[in-house]
N, C-alpha and C positions, 0 to 999 in steps of 0.2 A: 242904808243900802249896803249890800254885800256884793263884792266882785267875785263872780264864779268863773273859774277857769276849767277848760276841758282839754285833755291831752290825748294823743294817739288815737286809738279806735273810738274812744269816747267822743272826741271832737268830730270824728268822721260820721258817727251815727247821729249826733245832734246837729251837725252842720255849722257850728259856731266855735271859735276858739275861746271866747269869753263873753260874758254879759253881766250887766249890773242889775241886780234884782232887789225888790223889797219883799221881805218875808216876815211872817209871824212865827216861823219855825223856831223851836227852842234847841233842837239838836240837829246834827247832820242827818240822822235817819228821817226826821220830820221834813227837812229840806228836800231830801230825795223823794219822799212821798209827794210833796207839793209839785216838784218838777215832773215826776212821772205822770201826774194827773193832767199836766198841761196838754201834751200831745203824744202821739204814738212814738215819735223819734226819741223823746226823753224816756218813755217807758222801755223802749228797746235798749237804750244805753244803760239803764239802771236795773235791768231784769235779773242780773246775776251778780249780787254783791260780793260773792266769793272771788270774782275776778276783777275786783275794783279796790283801789286804795284811795284814801282821802287825806289831804293836808289842810289844816286850818292855820292861817297866818304863817305858812311855810313850816309847820310842824306836823309830822305824821300823827294821826289820831285814829280812834275807832269811830264807828258810826253813831255811838251814843254820846259823843263829845258835844259839849255845850256850844252854842253859837253866840252867847252873850258877849258883846263887845268885839265880835270878830269882824275884820275888814275883808278877808279873802278866804275862799274855800276852793281847793283844787281837786279835781277828780282825774285819776289816771290808772292805767293797768299796773300790776306789780312789776317791779324792776327785776331784771335778770342779769346775772353776771356774764362776763364775756370779755 
């Protein structure tokens, strides 16, 4: 099981702050494809990967990062200074 967390507008589009899922995805990109195929709200949240960041076990990674042994994946918009 992987704990998937959603922040900011990603959470708003999906309608959930977090969920626990079982997946056969090997990479973050495959997980996104699985989630996007679930429902339109997921597809809308993941339609523009350029405006999305991902962390695996609280470490920033790219979308080709492995999910082997991962406990948590978090999706959020890019951070801005201020």
